VMD Tcl script that draws the C-alpha trace (Angstrom):
set ca {
  {80.55 13.38 29.44}
  {81.98 16.73 28.11}
  {79.59 19.88 28.31}
  {77.23 20.16 25.34}
  {78.31 21.92 22.57}
  {76.39 24.76 20.44}
  {75.90 22.45 17.87}
  {74.36 19.67 20.40}
  {70.94 19.41 22.22}
  {69.53 16.67 24.49}
  {66.15 15.05 23.18}
  {63.65 12.73 25.16}
  {62.63 9.47 23.20}
  {59.55 7.68 24.63}
  {60.09 4.12 23.38}
  {57.23 1.69 24.37}
  {57.49 -1.92 23.57}
  {55.18 -4.77 24.22}
  {56.40 -5.72 27.48}
  {58.10 -2.66 28.91}
  {58.62 1.02 28.20}
  {61.50 3.61 28.64}
  {62.55 7.23 28.12}
  {65.72 7.68 27.34}
  {67.68 11.11 26.54}
  {70.03 11.21 23.83}
  {72.53 13.71 23.32}
  {72.62 14.47 19.59}
  {75.03 16.62 17.08}
  {77.15 16.19 14.18}
  {79.59 14.09 15.43}
  {77.96 13.07 18.68}
  {75.24 10.60 19.82}
  {75.06 9.41 23.60}
  {72.07 7.87 24.98}
  {71.16 7.71 28.67}
  {68.18 5.89 29.75}
  {66.16 7.84 32.09}
  {63.20 5.53 33.22}
  {62.08 2.16 32.70}
  {58.57 0.76 33.68}
  {56.62 -2.18 32.84}
  {53.92 -2.72 30.33}
  {51.73 -5.05 31.61}
  {48.60 -5.75 30.06}
  {45.06 -6.48 31.87}
  {42.54 -8.96 31.06}
  {38.99 -7.43 31.63}
  {35.67 -9.45 31.02}
  {35.75 -8.52 27.22}
  {39.42 -9.12 26.57}
  {42.94 -8.56 26.97}
  {43.75 -4.58 27.04}
  {46.77 -2.14 27.53}
  {46.79 -0.31 30.74}
  {47.42 3.04 28.93}
  {46.89 5.04 32.37}
  {49.50 3.20 33.73}
  {51.73 3.53 30.45}
  {50.94 7.42 30.53}
  {52.16 7.76 33.83}
  {55.35 5.88 33.24}
  {55.88 8.29 30.60}
  {55.34 11.55 32.64}
  {57.51 10.00 35.22}
  {60.12 9.27 32.75}
  {60.05 13.18 31.36}
  {60.20 14.29 35.08}
  {63.52 12.35 35.46}
  {64.89 13.54 32.36}
  {63.80 17.19 32.71}
  {65.91 16.89 36.27}
  {69.07 16.23 34.32}
  {69.07 19.42 32.00}
  {67.12 20.76 29.50}
  {65.38 18.85 26.53}
  {64.90 20.21 23.02}
  {62.14 18.11 22.41}
  {59.88 14.88 22.86}
  {59.48 12.12 20.45}
  {57.20 8.58 21.11}
  {57.30 5.59 19.15}
  {55.47 2.37 20.11}
  {54.43 -0.86 18.59}
  {51.90 -0.91 15.47}
  {48.49 -1.42 14.56}
  {46.73 -1.02 18.20}
  {44.70 2.16 18.81}
  {42.34 4.27 20.77}
  {38.96 5.78 20.36}
  {38.15 9.16 21.76}
  {34.99 10.74 22.37}
  {33.20 14.10 20.99}
  {35.25 15.67 24.23}
  {38.69 13.84 23.31}
  {38.01 11.19 26.08}
  {39.33 7.65 25.80}
  {36.62 5.29 25.69}
  {37.60 2.29 27.38}
  {41.38 1.07 27.58}
  {42.81 0.00 23.92}
  {42.73 -3.50 22.83}
  {45.82 -5.93 22.90}
  {46.30 -7.46 19.57}
  {47.08 -10.62 20.89}
  {43.44 -10.57 22.29}
  {41.44 -13.51 20.19}
  {38.70 -11.53 19.28}
  {40.28 -10.58 15.79}
  {40.51 -13.97 14.09}
  {36.37 -14.26 13.11}
  {36.60 -10.26 12.42}
  {39.23 -10.83 9.65}
  {37.43 -13.67 8.21}
  {34.31 -11.25 7.87}
  {36.36 -8.31 6.37}
  {37.94 -10.73 3.70}
  {34.55 -11.80 2.80}
  {33.76 -8.09 2.01}
  {36.64 -6.90 0.43}
  {38.90 -9.81 -0.88}
  {42.68 -10.47 0.36}
  {43.60 -9.39 -3.63}
  {41.62 -5.97 -3.04}
  {43.17 -5.33 0.08}
  {46.63 -5.99 -0.82}
  {46.54 -4.04 -4.10}
  {45.49 -1.22 -1.79}
  {47.28 -1.35 1.31}
  {50.33 -3.71 0.31}
  {50.13 -5.14 4.13}
  {50.73 -8.38 5.44}
  {48.00 -10.21 6.31}
  {48.22 -10.52 10.02}
  {44.65 -11.00 11.93}
  {45.70 -8.29 14.22}
  {45.65 -5.67 11.70}
  {43.78 -2.65 12.70}
  {41.29 -3.06 9.72}
  {40.48 -6.20 11.34}
  {40.47 -4.77 14.93}
  {38.38 -2.08 13.97}
  {35.66 -4.71 12.60}
  {35.74 -6.87 15.96}
  {35.03 -3.54 17.96}
  {31.74 -2.47 16.01}
  {29.97 -4.62 18.25}
  {30.76 -2.64 21.56}
  {29.20 -0.14 22.87}
  {32.26 2.36 22.73}
  {31.84 2.52 18.90}
  {28.52 4.52 19.09}
  {30.40 7.27 20.66}
  {33.80 7.26 18.90}
  {34.45 10.25 17.34}
  {38.59 9.96 16.72}
  {40.77 6.69 16.35}
  {44.43 7.29 17.62}
  {47.00 4.69 16.76}
  {49.14 4.40 20.40}
  {51.78 6.57 19.77}
  {49.33 9.52 18.35}
  {47.19 8.62 21.47}
  {49.86 9.44 24.06}
  {50.75 12.50 21.64}
  {47.53 13.55 22.36}
  {47.86 13.18 26.49}
  {50.84 15.40 26.08}
  {49.85 18.21 23.86}
  {46.00 17.81 23.10}
  {46.64 17.58 19.13}
  {45.34 15.18 16.98}
  {47.12 13.62 14.25}
  {48.26 10.24 12.66}
  {51.88 9.86 11.92}
  {52.75 8.14 8.66}
  {54.92 5.09 9.83}
  {52.26 3.58 12.25}
  {49.35 4.65 9.72}
  {50.72 2.61 7.13}
  {50.40 -0.73 9.14}
  {46.79 -0.31 9.79}
  {44.97 -1.57 6.45}
  {43.52 1.47 5.85}
  {46.27 3.19 4.30}
  {47.11 3.58 0.57}
  {50.13 2.36 -0.43}
  {50.67 3.79 -3.56}
  {49.19 7.58 -2.79}
  {50.56 7.84 0.68}
  {47.33 8.79 2.58}
  {44.20 7.04 3.88}
  {42.23 4.81 1.57}
  {39.12 6.65 1.12}
  {37.59 3.79 -1.02}
  {38.39 1.39 1.63}
  {37.24 3.24 4.92}
  {33.90 3.62 2.69}
  {33.78 0.26 1.66}
  {34.18 -0.95 5.25}
  {31.51 1.82 6.40}
  {33.80 3.54 8.45}
  {33.47 7.32 9.26}
  {36.20 9.06 7.16}
  {36.10 11.76 10.09}
  {37.78 9.35 12.59}
  {41.39 9.21 10.98}
  {43.27 12.34 11.67}
  {45.47 14.29 9.34}
  {48.64 12.42 8.55}
  {51.92 13.58 9.76}
  {55.61 12.96 8.46}
  {58.59 11.95 10.53}
  {60.02 15.12 11.82}
  {56.55 17.32 11.75}
  {55.97 19.35 14.73}
  {52.81 17.67 16.90}
  {52.60 20.05 19.09}
  {53.95 21.34 22.69}
  {53.61 20.23 25.93}
  {50.04 20.86 27.84}
  {50.44 23.25 30.82}
  {49.77 20.55 33.43}
  {52.24 18.23 31.81}
  {54.74 20.90 31.83}
  {54.38 21.46 35.51}
  {54.14 17.99 36.49}
  {57.20 16.88 34.27}
  {59.39 20.47 35.14}
  {59.94 20.58 31.30}
  {59.53 24.24 30.33}
  {55.78 25.15 29.03}
  {56.15 25.27 25.16}
  {58.47 22.29 25.17}
  {58.01 20.96 21.64}
  {56.69 17.28 20.69}
  {58.04 16.19 17.42}
  {56.62 13.23 14.98}
  {59.02 10.88 14.95}
  {59.09 7.17 13.08}
  {56.48 6.12 15.70}
  {56.21 2.69 14.40}
  {59.01 1.50 16.58}
  {60.46 -0.87 13.50}
  {60.52 2.19 11.29}
  {62.80 3.92 14.01}
  {65.09 1.21 14.29}
  {65.65 1.06 10.73}
  {66.05 4.60 10.38}
  {69.10 3.87 12.48}
  {70.54 0.72 10.59}
  {74.27 1.82 10.53}
  {74.55 0.97 6.45}
  {76.67 2.65 4.30}
  {75.03 1.73 0.87}
  {71.78 0.96 -0.19}
  {72.43 -2.81 -0.68}
  {71.38 -4.24 2.75}
  {68.91 -6.22 4.68}
  {67.60 -6.06 8.13}
  {66.58 -7.76 11.02}
  {64.72 -6.12 13.47}
  {65.23 -8.68 16.12}
  {62.92 -8.37 19.44}
  {59.98 -9.79 20.40}
  {59.09 -10.11 16.80}
  {61.77 -10.38 14.01}
  {60.82 -8.26 11.13}
  {63.29 -9.12 8.40}
  {63.46 -7.60 4.78}
  {64.99 -4.32 2.80}
  {64.69 -1.09 2.05}
  {62.92 -0.05 -0.97}
  {61.92 3.44 -3.01}
  {58.37 1.98 -3.85}
  {55.94 -0.75 -2.57}
  {55.98 -4.08 -4.07}
  {52.13 -4.59 -4.94}
  {52.19 -7.91 -7.12}
  {50.36 -10.84 -6.44}
  {53.50 -13.05 -5.97}
  {54.47 -10.86 -2.94}
  {50.36 -11.03 -1.42}
  {50.90 -14.53 -1.65}
  {54.10 -14.60 0.23}
  {52.98 -12.14 2.61}
  {55.05 -9.89 2.61}
  {54.06 -5.98 3.78}
  {54.85 -2.63 2.63}
  {54.99 -0.15 5.56}
  {56.41 3.56 5.23}
  {59.70 4.45 6.59}
  {61.29 7.79 7.35}
  {61.47 9.81 3.71}
  {58.83 7.66 1.99}
  {61.06 4.66 1.98}
  {59.04 1.56 1.98}
  {59.80 -1.14 4.53}
  {59.51 -4.26 2.66}
  {59.31 -7.00 5.33}
  {57.66 -10.11 6.89}
  {56.71 -10.64 10.62}
  {58.35 -13.57 11.98}
  {57.74 -14.75 15.64}
  {61.07 -13.76 16.97}
  {62.06 -13.91 20.41}
  {58.87 -13.83 21.50}
  {59.47 -18.19 21.65}
  {62.29 -17.38 23.97}
  {60.91 -15.22 26.52}
  {57.89 -17.57 26.80}
  {59.93 -20.60 27.51}
  {61.86 -18.73 30.06}
  {58.78 -17.40 31.59}
  {57.30 -21.18 31.60}
  {60.51 -22.41 33.21}
  {60.70 -19.48 36.05}
  {56.88 -20.51 36.64}
  {57.84 -23.84 37.29}
  {60.84 -23.01 39.44}
  {63.31 -24.11 36.65}
  {64.45 -20.39 35.79}
  {68.13 -20.01 34.65}
  {69.93 -16.80 33.81}
  {70.30 -15.98 29.94}
  {73.73 -16.44 29.63}
  {73.26 -20.04 31.20}
  {70.71 -20.91 28.55}
  {72.96 -19.90 25.81}
  {76.03 -21.49 27.25}
  {73.71 -24.58 26.91}
  {72.50 -23.92 23.54}
  {75.97 -23.90 22.15}
  {76.89 -27.16 23.43}
  {73.62 -28.70 22.33}
  {73.56 -30.84 19.14}
  {73.26 -29.06 15.85}
  {69.88 -29.44 14.20}
  {68.44 -31.61 16.52}
  {65.25 -30.05 16.01}
  {63.63 -27.05 14.00}
  {60.61 -25.55 13.72}
  {58.37 -22.87 12.12}
  {58.42 -20.04 14.32}
  {55.17 -18.59 12.68}
  {53.24 -21.44 13.53}
  {50.10 -19.97 14.98}
  {49.85 -22.23 17.95}
  {53.05 -20.04 19.01}
  {51.20 -16.79 19.08}
  {49.47 -16.81 22.42}
  {51.05 -16.56 25.94}
  {51.42 -19.84 27.57}
  {53.32 -22.86 28.03}
  {55.61 -22.55 24.99}
  {57.97 -25.54 25.55}
  {54.89 -27.64 25.53}
  {53.86 -26.33 22.21}
  {57.22 -26.44 20.59}
  {57.13 -30.49 21.50}
  {53.92 -30.85 20.02}
  {54.93 -29.27 16.79}
  {58.08 -31.20 16.98}
  {56.16 -34.58 17.49}
  {53.80 -33.99 15.14}
  {56.41 -33.79 12.36}
  {58.12 -37.01 13.73}
  {61.18 -35.16 15.43}
  {62.22 -35.82 19.09}
  {61.73 -32.74 21.54}
  {65.03 -31.28 23.40}
  {65.53 -32.68 26.47}
  {67.45 -29.94 28.26}
  {66.53 -26.13 28.18}
  {69.79 -25.68 26.21}
  {68.45 -28.05 23.74}
  {65.08 -25.67 23.29}
  {67.40 -22.72 23.12}
  {69.28 -24.01 20.17}
  {66.02 -25.21 18.68}
  {64.29 -21.83 18.87}
  {67.70 -19.75 17.66}
  {68.47 -22.22 14.48}
  {64.84 -22.27 13.77}
  {64.90 -18.29 13.80}
  {67.88 -18.17 11.81}
  {66.40 -20.45 9.23}
  {63.24 -18.12 9.36}
  {65.74 -15.15 8.47}
  {66.94 -17.04 5.78}
  {63.98 -18.19 4.02}
  {62.41 -14.53 4.56}
  {65.25 -12.38 3.10}
  {65.51 -14.69 0.40}
  {62.16 -14.42 -0.61}
  {62.26 -10.59 -0.22}
  {65.29 -10.64 -2.51}
  {63.80 -12.40 -5.01}
  {60.24 -10.62 -5.08}
  {61.91 -6.92 -4.87}
  {64.49 -7.75 -7.49}
  {67.10 -6.77 -5.12}
  {70.35 -8.78 -4.08}
  {71.69 -7.65 -0.43}
  {75.14 -7.72 0.02}
  {74.98 -7.66 4.08}
  {72.41 -8.27 6.88}
  {72.01 -5.85 9.65}
  {70.68 -6.83 12.97}
  {69.42 -4.22 15.28}
  {67.32 -4.28 18.44}
  {67.50 -6.12 21.42}
  {68.35 -9.52 19.66}
  {71.75 -8.08 18.19}
  {73.16 -8.97 21.38}
  {72.62 -12.84 21.02}
  {75.95 -13.72 19.49}
  {74.67 -17.24 18.64}
  {71.73 -15.93 16.68}
  {73.74 -13.22 14.92}
  {76.53 -15.93 14.20}
  {73.95 -18.44 12.88}
  {71.88 -15.75 10.83}
  {75.34 -15.19 8.84}
  {75.94 -19.01 8.76}
  {72.18 -19.91 7.48}
  {72.20 -17.04 4.61}
  {75.86 -17.02 3.46}
  {75.85 -13.41 4.25}
  {77.92 -11.15 6.65}
  {76.05 -9.58 9.41}
  {76.56 -6.68 10.91}
  {75.04 -6.50 14.93}
  {74.09 -3.30 16.45}
  {72.88 -1.04 17.44}
  {70.83 -2.87 19.95}
  {69.10 0.59 21.09}
  {68.19 1.28 17.17}
  {64.75 2.41 18.12}
  {65.42 4.75 20.53}
  {68.53 6.04 18.22}
  {66.22 6.50 15.25}
  {63.50 8.28 17.44}
  {66.41 10.76 18.61}
  {67.74 11.40 14.95}
  {64.78 12.28 13.67}
  {63.99 14.88 16.53}
  {67.77 15.99 15.89}
  {67.68 16.10 12.20}
  {64.14 18.50 12.54}
  {66.53 20.87 14.61}
  {68.91 20.96 11.74}
  {71.71 19.15 13.81}
  {72.34 16.27 11.38}
  {71.52 15.77 7.80}
  {69.67 13.27 5.66}
  {68.59 9.82 6.15}
  {72.44 8.58 4.95}
  {73.93 11.13 7.24}
  {71.92 9.91 9.94}
  {73.39 5.92 9.62}
  {76.71 7.39 9.06}
  {76.65 9.03 12.54}
  {75.51 5.96 13.72}
  {77.76 3.78 12.27}
  {80.68 6.14 13.84}
  {79.35 6.37 17.24}
  {77.75 3.10 17.88}
  {79.18 -0.22 19.13}
  {78.83 -2.83 16.35}
  {79.92 -6.22 16.08}
  {80.63 -8.15 12.89}
  {79.94 -11.92 11.93}
  {81.29 -14.01 9.06}
  {79.68 -17.18 7.52}
  {81.19 -20.10 9.11}
  {81.10 -23.85 8.83}
  {79.40 -26.23 6.28}
  {76.01 -24.27 4.76}
  {75.00 -27.64 3.38}
  {74.19 -28.33 6.78}
  {71.90 -25.35 7.15}
  {70.51 -26.62 3.60}
  {69.55 -29.93 4.67}
  {67.76 -28.36 7.79}
  {65.97 -26.13 5.76}
  {64.66 -28.70 3.38}
  {63.65 -30.71 6.36}
  {61.65 -27.96 7.84}
  {59.87 -27.84 4.68}
  {58.96 -31.31 4.22}
  {57.22 -31.32 7.78}
}
mol new
graphics top color blue
foreach p $ca { graphics top sphere $p radius 0.5 }
foreach p [lrange $ca 0 end-1] q [lrange $ca 1 end] { graphics top cylinder $p $q radius 0.2 }
display resetview
């Protein structure tokens, strides 16, 4: 790598996913965008007597160790943090964390969601928040948390990226892309919903001031600077702290007529819009309106995603039947097309566990024959995800009045050539795959823009398109076969 020019700088992106965390450094400037992984660490939830929780101290230590490694490699202009959405920690009056944050896959949320909907009603909630109904949305988690002894001592609620920012800087704030996933954010006004907070008898003082991507979020506390070796006063920048918002910011699109699938543990499939879609039809179709960079709306629906494949692999490894992903994908390519298809969003697939047996149960209940080989299961999962991408993007286009001309698949799933090709085949639209590191790139780009090194959203995306490796897929084969598979799935 050549020496950094005066028009370039290096930024640190803390990028936490549901199974692992990373600290990545990014050299960014008007013509350069180069990522280097500094540190990777596991994100392992802990099962406590009262439920499944996130091990925030371990995550925080991983962040510190990653920043320490990054500091040894040279100057860091700023730090930004992105994570998954909806989960939070409660702080007491002294700013201490009250217990470990609950995991969104904990089973406490369903009953609480029913209580909230009985109080407010699904239509009323959607008219204000525009948020897809998921039983783990923050508003429902808070209702479940109310019975805890932690509740009475709480004074502040911080979503996970804001909680880690507080650990680094001591400051309190709520970054807007993640705040928009809580079910307590007004999609029209762009602020906390005072009416819902009052209606649900929540303390308004718990909800911190909102930050936009690019806003300053403080500087490293002295003990953090000392441990990491970063200079005192190193800034922390609010980025698009919902990892999907960062990923969408790094979509290498050359115009507005695109659809996207941010593909990892979840597939987030949708469109970028200038304003939310709050119609009853949109609510019934369970689409969400979440904030993106520069006030854009991420109009999308969650699909269960590569979680299905990850859990299959975990089950096979536990049985001593594990195989590399390459071997499994080769087996999927050889397996019979459309031998079995499932609905990835069936609630039976949500919790950790024996995924092949759950797939078998859904197939048998719909009169289908379970796959006989690991390759058959993988083909079933990938074809079913491609069909889910097709269904979701077609519904989004109809509800928003948009006709996308290309699909951008970003995130780890963009490396899966079968999934990308089958998404093109199923939808009849060309697919551009990559970058795989879209979330970290979006994080870095927002920091670089805050420093004046890159321009607006279009400039950020153009830089990604010029500097990152992309693959292109055109629709192939007989789309009528996909039509028949989709029709069969609709009948099950």
